[in-house]
C-alpha positions as CSV (number, residue, x, y, z in Angstrom):
1,M,0.0,0.0,0.0
2,R,2.8,2.4,0.9
3,L,4.6,1.5,-2.3
4,A,1.5,2.3,-4.4
5,R,1.1,5.7,-2.7
6,A,4.8,6.5,-3.3
7,L,4.4,5.6,-7.0
8,L,1.3,7.8,-7.4
9,C,3.2,10.8,-5.8
10,L,6.1,10.3,-8.1
11,I,3.9,10.3,-11.2
12,A,2.1,13.5,-9.9
13,V,5.4,15.3,-9.4
14,A,6.7,14.3,-12.9
15,A,3.5,15.6,-14.5
16,S,3.8,18.9,-12.7
17,L,7.4,19.5,-13.9
18,P,7.9,21.9,-16.8
19,A,9.0,20.6,-20.2
20,R,12.5,22.1,-19.8
21,A,14.5,22.6,-16.5
22,D,17.4,24.5,-17.9
23,N,17.8,28.3,-18.0
24,P,15.1,30.5,-19.6
25,V,15.6,31.5,-23.2
26,I,16.3,35.2,-23.9
27,H,15.1,36.4,-27.2
28,V,17.4,39.2,-28.6
29,R,15.9,41.5,-31.1
30,A,17.6,43.8,-33.6
31,R,16.9,47.5,-33.9
32,L,15.5,49.2,-37.0
33,R,16.7,52.5,-38.4
34,I,14.9,54.9,-40.7
35,D,17.2,56.6,-43.2
36,L,15.5,59.7,-44.8
37,D,17.4,60.3,-48.0
38,A,15.6,63.5,-49.1
39,V,12.4,65.6,-49.0
40,E,12.2,67.3,-52.4
41,R,9.8,69.9,-53.5
42,V,7.9,69.1,-56.7
43,P,5.0,70.8,-58.5
44,G,2.0,70.6,-56.2
45,G,3.7,69.2,-53.1
46,V,6.8,67.3,-52.0
47,L,8.5,64.0,-52.7
48,V,9.6,62.0,-49.6
49,H,12.0,59.0,-50.1
50,G,14.3,56.9,-47.9
51,S,14.8,53.4,-46.6
52,L,14.3,51.1,-43.6
53,R,17.5,49.3,-42.4
54,D,18.9,47.0,-39.7
55,D,20.8,49.3,-37.4
56,A,23.5,46.7,-36.6
57,S,24.3,45.3,-40.1
58,D,23.0,48.2,-42.3
59,E,21.1,45.6,-44.4
60,P,17.8,46.8,-45.9
61,V,14.6,45.4,-44.3
62,A,11.9,44.6,-46.9
63,G,8.2,44.2,-46.5
64,R,7.8,46.1,-43.2
65,V,5.2,48.9,-43.0
66,V,6.5,52.5,-42.7
67,A,4.0,55.4,-42.1
68,V,4.3,59.1,-42.9
69,S,2.1,62.0,-41.8
70,L,2.3,65.8,-42.5
71,E,0.2,68.1,-40.3
72,G,-0.3,71.8,-41.1
73,P,-2.7,73.8,-43.2
74,S,-3.9,70.4,-44.4
75,F,-3.3,66.8,-43.1
76,W,-1.9,63.9,-45.1
77,H,-1.3,60.4,-43.8
78,Y,-0.2,57.2,-45.7
79,A,1.5,53.9,-44.9
80,E,2.8,51.1,-47.1
81,P,5.4,48.2,-46.9
82,T,9.0,48.8,-47.9
83,G,10.2,47.5,-51.2
84,P,12.6,44.6,-51.9
85,D,15.5,47.0,-51.3
86,G,14.0,48.4,-48.1
87,S,13.1,51.7,-49.7
88,F,9.9,53.8,-49.4
89,R,8.9,56.7,-51.7
90,W,5.8,58.9,-51.4
91,R,4.6,61.9,-53.5
92,V,2.6,64.1,-51.1
93,P,0.2,66.7,-52.6
94,L,0.3,69.7,-50.3
95,P,-0.5,73.4,-50.6
96,L,2.1,76.0,-49.5
97,G,2.6,76.3,-45.8
98,T,4.6,75.0,-42.8
99,Y,4.0,71.3,-41.8
100,R,5.2,68.9,-39.2
101,L,6.6,65.8,-40.8
102,H,6.5,62.5,-38.9
103,I,7.9,59.1,-40.2
104,G,7.7,56.0,-38.1
105,A,7.6,52.2,-38.2
106,G,6.5,49.5,-35.8
107,G,8.6,46.8,-34.2
108,G,7.9,43.0,-33.9
109,E,9.2,39.7,-32.7
110,D,12.6,40.2,-34.4
111,Y,13.0,43.9,-34.4
112,V,12.8,46.8,-31.9
113,A,10.8,49.8,-33.4
114,P,13.1,52.5,-34.8
115,T,13.4,56.1,-33.6
116,A,10.7,58.1,-35.4
117,I,11.7,61.1,-37.5
118,D,10.0,64.4,-36.6
119,R,10.8,67.6,-38.6
120,T,9.3,70.9,-39.5
121,L,8.8,71.4,-43.2
122,D,8.0,74.6,-45.1
123,V,6.7,73.7,-48.6
124,G,7.2,77.3,-49.7
125,R,11.0,77.1,-49.2
126,R,13.7,75.4,-51.3
127,T,14.3,71.8,-50.4
128,P,17.9,70.5,-50.6
129,T,18.9,66.9,-51.2
130,V,22.1,65.5,-49.7
131,T,24.0,62.3,-50.6
132,L,26.9,60.9,-48.7
133,Q,29.6,58.6,-50.1
134,L,32.0,56.8,-47.7
135,P,33.6,53.3,-47.4
136,A,31.5,50.5,-45.9
137,R,34.5,49.4,-43.8
138,V,37.3,51.5,-42.2
139,A,40.0,50.7,-39.8
140,A,39.1,51.8,-36.2
141,H,42.5,53.4,-35.7
142,A,42.8,54.9,-39.2
143,A,44.2,58.4,-39.4
144,A,41.3,59.5,-41.7
145,M,38.3,58.4,-43.7
146,H,37.6,59.7,-47.2
147,V,34.1,61.3,-47.5
148,V,32.3,62.8,-50.5
149,V,29.2,65.0,-50.0
150,E,26.9,65.9,-52.9
151,A,24.1,68.5,-52.4
152,H,21.5,70.0,-54.7
153,E,18.3,71.9,-54.1
154,T,15.1,72.7,-55.9
155,D,12.1,75.0,-55.5
156,G,9.8,72.7,-57.4
157,M,9.5,75.0,-60.4
158,G,12.6,73.9,-62.4
159,P,15.5,71.5,-62.5
160,P,17.7,71.0,-59.3
161,R,20.7,73.3,-59.0
162,A,24.0,72.9,-57.1
163,Y,23.9,73.8,-53.4
164,E,26.3,76.4,-52.1
165,G,26.8,76.6,-48.4
166,R,27.9,74.4,-45.5
167,V,27.1,70.9,-44.3
168,R,27.2,69.9,-40.6
169,L,28.9,66.6,-39.9
170,R,28.4,64.2,-37.0
171,V,30.2,60.8,-36.3
172,G,28.5,58.5,-33.8
173,G,26.3,61.4,-32.7
174,E,29.3,63.6,-31.9
175,P,29.7,66.9,-33.9
176,R,32.7,67.0,-36.2
177,G,32.4,70.6,-37.5
178,D,31.0,72.1,-40.7
179,V,32.3,71.4,-44.3
180,P,32.0,74.0,-47.1
181,V,30.2,72.7,-50.2
182,E,31.0,74.5,-53.5
183,D,29.1,73.8,-56.7
184,G,27.2,71.0,-54.9
185,H,30.3,69.0,-54.1
186,A,32.7,68.5,-51.1
187,D,35.5,66.0,-51.1
188,F,37.6,65.7,-47.9
189,D,39.3,63.4,-45.4
190,L,37.5,63.0,-42.0
191,P,40.2,62.6,-39.3
192,G,40.2,59.6,-37.0
193,P,40.3,57.6,-34.8
194,F,36.6,56.5,-34.9
195,G,36.0,54.0,-32.1
196,R,36.4,50.4,-31.2
197,A,36.8,47.6,-33.8
198,G,33.7,45.6,-34.4
199,N,31.3,48.5,-33.8
200,R,29.3,50.4,-36.4
201,I,29.3,54.1,-36.4
202,E,26.8,56.4,-38.1
203,V,28.1,59.3,-40.2
204,T,25.6,62.1,-40.6
205,A,25.6,65.0,-43.0
206,E,23.0,67.8,-42.4
207,I,22.0,71.0,-44.0
208,P,20.4,73.2,-41.3
209,E,17.1,74.8,-41.8
210,D,17.1,78.6,-42.5
211,E,14.8,81.2,-43.9
212,E,15.4,80.2,-47.5
213,R,15.4,76.4,-47.4
214,N,14.2,73.4,-45.5
215,G,16.7,71.3,-43.6
216,A,18.1,68.0,-45.1
217,L,19.9,65.1,-43.4
218,V,21.5,61.8,-44.6
219,S,23.2,59.1,-42.6
220,K,25.4,56.1,-43.5
221,S,26.7,53.3,-41.4
222,V,30.3,52.3,-41.4
223,L,31.8,49.1,-39.9
224,L,35.0,49.6,-37.9
225,T,37.7,47.0,-38.6
226,T,41.1,46.1,-37.4
227,T,44.1,44.6,-39.1
228,S,46.0,41.5,-37.8
229,Q,49.7,40.7,-37.6
230,L,51.1,37.2,-37.6
231,A,54.7,36.2,-36.6
232,L,56.2,32.7,-37.2
233,G,59.4,31.0,-36.1
234,A,60.6,27.4,-36.8
235,T,63.6,25.3,-35.7
236,P,65.7,23.6,-36.9
237,A,66.3,25.1,-40.3
238,R,67.6,21.7,-41.5
239,L,66.0,18.4,-40.4
240,S,65.6,14.8,-41.5
241,P,62.3,13.0,-42.1
242,V,62.7,11.3,-38.7
243,E,62.9,14.6,-36.8
244,S,60.2,17.1,-35.9
245,L,60.0,20.8,-36.8
246,A,59.1,23.0,-33.7
247,V,57.0,26.0,-34.7
248,T,55.9,29.0,-32.6
249,G,54.3,32.3,-33.3
250,A,52.1,35.1,-32.1
251,L,48.9,36.7,-33.4
252,R,47.7,40.2,-32.6
253,D,45.6,43.0,-34.0
254,D,45.5,46.8,-33.4
255,D,44.0,46.3,-29.9
256,G,46.4,43.6,-28.7
257,P,46.8,39.8,-28.7
258,I,44.1,37.6,-30.2
259,A,43.2,34.6,-28.0
260,G,41.4,31.4,-29.0
261,A,42.0,31.9,-32.7
262,E,42.9,29.2,-35.2
263,V,46.2,29.6,-37.1
264,V,46.9,27.3,-40.0
265,L,50.5,26.3,-40.9
266,G,51.2,25.4,-44.5
267,I,53.6,25.5,-47.4
268,E,53.9,28.9,-49.2
269,N,51.0,29.0,-51.7
270,G,50.4,25.3,-51.0
271,A,48.5,22.8,-48.9
272,D,47.8,23.2,-45.1
273,L,50.0,21.1,-42.7
274,A,48.6,21.7,-39.3
275,T,46.2,23.9,-37.2
276,F,47.1,25.5,-33.9
277,T,45.0,27.6,-31.4
278,T,46.4,30.7,-29.7
279,D,46.4,31.0,-25.9
280,E,45.3,34.0,-23.9
281,H,48.5,35.9,-24.9
282,G,47.9,35.3,-28.6
283,V,50.8,32.7,-28.7
284,F,50.7,29.3,-30.5
285,D,53.3,26.5,-30.7
286,G,53.5,22.9,-31.7
287,E,55.4,20.3,-33.8
288,I,55.2,19.0,-37.4
289,R,56.8,15.6,-38.3
290,G,59.6,15.8,-40.8
291,R,58.0,13.1,-43.0
292,D,54.9,15.3,-43.4
293,L,57.0,18.0,-45.1
294,P,58.0,18.0,-48.7
295,G,61.6,17.0,-49.3
296,G,64.3,19.5,-50.2
297,A,64.1,23.3,-49.7
298,A,60.7,24.7,-48.9
299,F,59.1,27.8,-47.3
300,I,56.4,27.5,-44.6
301,E,54.0,30.3,-43.6
302,A,51.2,30.8,-41.0
303,R,47.8,31.9,-42.1
304,Y,45.0,33.5,-40.1
305,R,41.4,33.4,-41.5
306,P,39.2,35.3,-39.0
307,R,35.6,34.3,-38.4
308,E,34.7,37.9,-37.5
309,E,33.8,40.1,-40.5
310,W,35.4,43.1,-38.8
311,R,38.8,41.6,-38.4
312,D,41.2,41.3,-41.5
313,G,43.1,38.1,-42.1
314,S,46.9,37.9,-42.4
315,V,49.8,35.8,-43.5
316,S,53.2,35.6,-41.7
317,P,56.5,36.1,-43.4
318,T,57.8,32.8,-44.8
319,V,60.4,30.7,-43.0
320,P,62.9,28.7,-45.1
321,I,63.5,25.0,-44.1
322,D,65.5,22.2,-45.7
323,V,64.2,18.6,-45.4
324,L,67.1,16.2,-45.9
325,P,66.7,12.8,-47.7
326,A,65.9,9.8,-45.7
327,P,69.1,7.8,-44.7
328,P,69.6,4.6,-46.7
329,A,68.6,1.4,-45.0
330,A,71.4,-0.6,-43.3
331,V,72.2,-3.9,-45.0
332,W,74.9,-5.2,-42.6
333,P,72.4,-7.1,-40.3
334,Y,71.3,-9.3,-43.2
335,V,75.0,-10.2,-44.0
336,I,76.4,-10.6,-40.6
337,S,73.5,-12.3,-38.7
338,P,72.5,-15.8,-39.9
339,L,69.4,-15.5,-37.9
340,V,68.2,-12.4,-39.8
341,T,69.1,-14.1,-43.1
342,L,67.0,-17.2,-42.1
343,L,64.1,-15.0,-41.2
344,A,64.3,-13.2,-44.6
345,A,64.2,-16.6,-46.3
346,L,61.2,-17.7,-44.3
347,V,59.4,-14.4,-45.2
348,A,60.1,-14.9,-48.9
349,F,58.9,-18.5,-48.7
350,F,55.6,-17.7,-47.1
351,A,55.0,-14.7,-49.3
352,R,54.7,-17.0,-52.2
353,D,51.8,-18.8,-50.5
354,R,48.4,-17.6,-51.9
355,R,46.9,-17.5,-48.4
356,W,49.4,-14.7,-47.5
357,R,48.3,-12.8,-50.6
358,R,44.7,-13.0,-49.4
359,W,45.6,-11.8,-46.0
360,F,47.6,-8.9,-47.5
361,A,44.6,-8.0,-49.6
362,V,42.3,-7.9,-46.6
363,A,44.8,-5.7,-44.7
364,R,45.1,-3.4,-47.7
365,R,41.3,-3.2,-48.0
366,V,41.0,-2.2,-44.3
367,R,43.7,0.4,-44.7
368,R,42.0,2.0,-47.7
369,R,38.6,2.0,-46.0
370,G,40.2,4.0,-43.2
371,T,41.2,6.8,-45.7
372,V,37.9,7.2,-47.3
373,P,34.9,8.9,-45.6
374,A,32.3,6.3,-44.7
375,S,28.7,6.8,-45.8
376,T,26.4,6.5,-42.9
377,T,22.6,6.9,-42.8
378,P,21.9,10.7,-42.7
379,G,18.9,12.6,-41.4
380,L,17.3,13.2,-38.0
381,A,17.6,10.7,-35.1
382,E,15.0,11.5,-32.5
383,S,15.8,11.0,-28.8
384,R,14.2,8.1,-27.0
385,R,11.0,8.8,-25.2
386,G,11.0,7.9,-21.5
387,I,8.3,5.9,-19.7
388,L,6.7,9.0,-18.3
389,S,6.9,11.0,-21.6
390,S,3.2,10.8,-22.2
391,L,2.7,12.8,-18.9
392,R,4.9,15.7,-20.1
393,R,3.4,19.0,-21.2
394,P,3.2,19.5,-25.0
395,D,6.6,20.9,-26.2
396,H,6.9,23.5,-29.0
397,G,10.7,23.5,-29.2
398,L,13.4,21.7,-31.2
399,S,16.9,21.3,-30.0
400,G,19.9,19.0,-30.5
401,V,23.2,18.7,-32.2
402,V,24.4,18.5,-35.9
403,V,27.2,15.8,-36.4
404,D,29.2,14.2,-39.1
405,A,27.4,10.9,-40.2
406,A,30.8,9.2,-40.5
407,D,32.2,9.7,-37.0
408,D,29.6,11.6,-35.0
409,R,32.0,14.6,-34.8
410,P,30.1,17.9,-34.1
411,I,29.9,20.2,-37.1
412,P,30.3,23.8,-35.8
413,T,29.6,25.4,-39.3
414,A,26.1,24.1,-39.8
415,T,23.0,26.4,-40.3
416,L,19.4,25.4,-39.8
417,V,16.1,27.0,-41.2
418,A,12.8,26.0,-39.6
419,R,9.8,26.7,-41.8
420,P,6.4,26.4,-39.9
421,A,3.4,26.0,-42.2
422,D,1.7,29.3,-41.4
423,S,4.5,31.4,-40.0
424,V,7.7,33.2,-40.9
425,P,10.8,31.0,-41.4
426,R,13.4,31.1,-38.6
427,A,17.1,30.6,-39.0
428,A,19.7,29.5,-36.5
429,T,23.4,28.6,-36.4
430,V,25.1,26.0,-34.2
431,D,27.6,26.7,-31.5
432,E,31.2,25.4,-31.5
433,H,29.9,22.0,-30.3
434,G,27.3,21.8,-33.1
435,R,24.3,22.4,-30.8
436,F,21.2,24.3,-31.8
437,A,17.8,25.2,-30.3
438,F,14.4,26.6,-31.6
439,E,11.9,27.7,-29.0
440,E,8.2,28.7,-29.1
441,L,7.5,27.4,-32.6
442,P,3.9,27.4,-33.8
443,A,1.8,24.2,-33.7
444,G,1.5,22.3,-36.9
445,E,3.8,20.9,-39.6
446,L,7.4,22.0,-39.4
447,I,9.9,21.6,-42.2
448,V,13.6,21.9,-41.2
449,S,16.6,22.3,-43.6
450,V,20.1,21.7,-42.4
451,A,23.2,22.6,-44.4
452,A,27.0,22.9,-43.8
453,P,30.0,23.5,-46.1
454,G,31.4,20.2,-47.4
455,Y,28.2,18.2,-46.5
456,V,25.1,17.1,-48.3
457,S,22.1,19.2,-47.1
458,E,19.2,17.4,-45.3
459,H,15.5,18.2,-44.9
460,F,13.0,16.6,-42.6
461,T,9.4,17.2,-41.5
462,R,7.9,16.8,-38.1
463,A,4.7,17.8,-36.3
464,L,4.5,20.2,-33.3
465,P,3.8,20.0,-30.4
466,H,5.7,16.8,-29.3
467,R,6.3,14.9,-26.1
468,G,10.1,15.3,-25.8
469,E,11.3,13.3,-28.8
470,L,12.6,16.4,-30.5
471,R,14.7,17.5,-27.5
472,G,18.4,16.3,-27.7
473,A,17.9,15.1,-31.3
474,R,20.9,14.3,-33.6
475,V,21.0,15.5,-37.2
476,R,23.6,13.5,-39.2
477,L,25.0,15.1,-42.4
478,V,26.9,12.9,-44.9
479,P,30.2,14.4,-46.2
480,V,30.2,15.2,-49.9
481,R,33.5,13.3,-50.2
482,A,31.7,10.1,-49.1
483,R,28.9,10.5,-51.6
484,I,31.4,11.2,-54.4
485,F,33.4,8.0,-53.5
486,D,30.1,6.0,-53.4
487,A,29.3,7.2,-56.9
488,W,32.8,6.0,-58.1
489,R,32.2,2.6,-56.4
490,R,28.9,2.1,-58.3
491,A,30.5,2.8,-61.6
492,A,33.7,0.8,-60.8
493,A,32.0,-2.4,-59.7
494,P,31.1,-3.8,-63.2
495,L,34.5,-2.7,-64.6
496,S,36.7,-4.4,-62.0
497,P,38.8,-7.4,-63.1
498,A,37.3,-9.8,-60.5
499,G,34.5,-10.0,-58.0
500,R,34.8,-7.5,-55.2
501,A,38.2,-6.4,-56.5
502,V,37.0,-2.8,-56.6
503,E,37.3,-2.7,-52.8
504,T,41.1,-3.4,-53.1
505,M,41.9,-1.1,-56.1
506,T,42.5,2.6,-56.2
507,P,40.7,4.7,-58.8
508,R,44.0,5.2,-60.6
509,E,44.6,1.4,-60.8
510,L,41.1,0.8,-62.1
511,L,41.6,3.4,-64.8
512,A,44.8,1.7,-65.9
513,H,42.9,-1.6,-66.1
514,V,40.1,-0.1,-68.2
515,E,42.5,1.6,-70.6
516,R,44.4,-1.7,-71.1
517,K,41.1,-3.7,-71.7
518,R,39.3,-0.9,-73.5
519,L,36.1,-1.8,-71.7
520,V,34.4,1.6,-71.9
521,P,35.4,5.0,-73.3
522,H,38.2,5.7,-70.8
523,E,38.0,9.5,-71.2
524,R,34.8,9.6,-68.9
525,L,36.4,7.2,-66.4
526,A,39.5,9.4,-66.4
527,A,37.4,12.5,-65.7
528,L,35.6,10.7,-62.8
529,T,39.0,9.4,-61.5
530,A,40.4,13.0,-61.4
531,L,37.3,14.3,-59.7
532,V,37.4,11.6,-57.1
533,E,41.1,12.1,-56.3
534,S,40.6,15.8,-56.0
535,A,37.4,15.7,-53.9
536,V,38.2,12.7,-51.6
537,W,42.0,13.1,-51.0
538,G,42.6,16.8,-52.0
539,A,42.9,19.7,-49.7
540,R,39.9,21.6,-51.2
541,A,36.5,20.7,-49.8
542,P,34.3,19.4,-52.6
543,S,31.1,21.3,-53.5
544,A,27.5,20.2,-54.5
545,E,28.5,20.8,-58.1
546,D,31.3,18.2,-57.8
547,L,28.8,15.7,-56.4
548,T,26.4,16.3,-59.3
549,A,29.1,15.9,-61.9
550,A,30.4,12.7,-60.2
551,E,26.9,11.1,-60.1
552,E,26.2,12.0,-63.8
553,I,29.5,10.5,-65.0
554,A,29.0,7.4,-62.8
555,S,25.5,6.9,-64.3
556,E,26.8,7.2,-67.8
557,L,29.6,4.7,-67.1
558,K,27.2,2.2,-65.5
559,A,24.8,2.4,-68.4
560,D,27.7,1.7,-70.9
561,S,29.3,-1.1,-69.0
């Protein structure tokens, strides 16, 4: 009786638990920004045009409603969605007079509402138009930034004419003085520094309102960048294949050492050899085996390819090294020692036995299988539901990890897009451990697409809500290399000289066999062989186009064989 009561209490407690017990999810929204390009006077009124942009990335935001109103001797109000390039453009019919211009836009789930534009406008005065040209990226510690200002004005009765006067500049909201504009043009260098690398600053050019003209203002966003410097040292300068090359170096940018960055060591203008990670002081070190280096004189270099868009990559100065030839094998033990001579004779005797040949073939097959990516079943593997999963609350989330289907290694470069049936698609990137999470998805059918460079994309469909099976799920992606090698196997199977011999032959050996026997047009097999060698064993990651080409050639060869 007591055991039954304890079991009922346990079930009640499990049913009352929330679906997730980890930390709450914080939804971070981006901020919108309204760029008012110009308010131009035209016959019968004014022309208002500008754009709606993401304040952090300066990317245009399309399809979001922007509203304008002018209040004065008459009232005019209008609202419509922005165009594909985030722009809006209204022709406002107004009589002469002074008006209060207001432009605003609403926020939403992904964006915070922008700061509204409020301005006094006199339709009876000339209306200037200002354009601002400046680089999209500039070094945070640069001495200057080149800026070009173009300004024209119109009274609505004729063509625009060049503006003569001064333009007021601001950088990041701070005044930077006035610039004279002659014949509608000003070309100058704006002195730095401009702020911290990784931030975006807003450069504003404004023509103040006066008795003759309305005011005009234009803003542009600039990403502040930083350069990187990479140093490399290696010892010894001469080494044999049995020795190791000790390498060390340091990575920094304009603000100091760069910690936790990946530095790739490779041959000058050649293949990568090894990857190192910098410590908290920006320093990296390690060793490279002499047999992994090309023989003779060579030059090695360190390469830094940053993940941040605001940090520039760099290559270190080259370091010369000389890899000596391998020493010749000693022969005196075979002459002096009768025991060694006897062992050599026994090896030669047993090597002629066909059973030894079969064993060597098996070892060779295992060795080659280890160098080729295995093809494992891809797609979504749901987590196992527990005994009490039916008592859990309905769950509207999806979380898990994206891994390599060959070895279950996390893929930190994967991206996911969740497409609910009646809602806006949502995108997510995985962290360094390949983990991802979607929360508060709408109920109904959910289509999820998963992609990563060098892997075949996957798509799967599930229904929401669920009872926990979509928490801790695993998404397996097959490497493109493995799919290309599978295509070669299918084409090579009917061309091999004996049953299952394709598993013990390299693509180059099979091509030589086909050319000798003239089984099929060897030009297509040669093209497939070159594609397989480049994609499977080359340094460059194969693309989806390489996979398509390999499967097409394999299908043609299989049809002809």
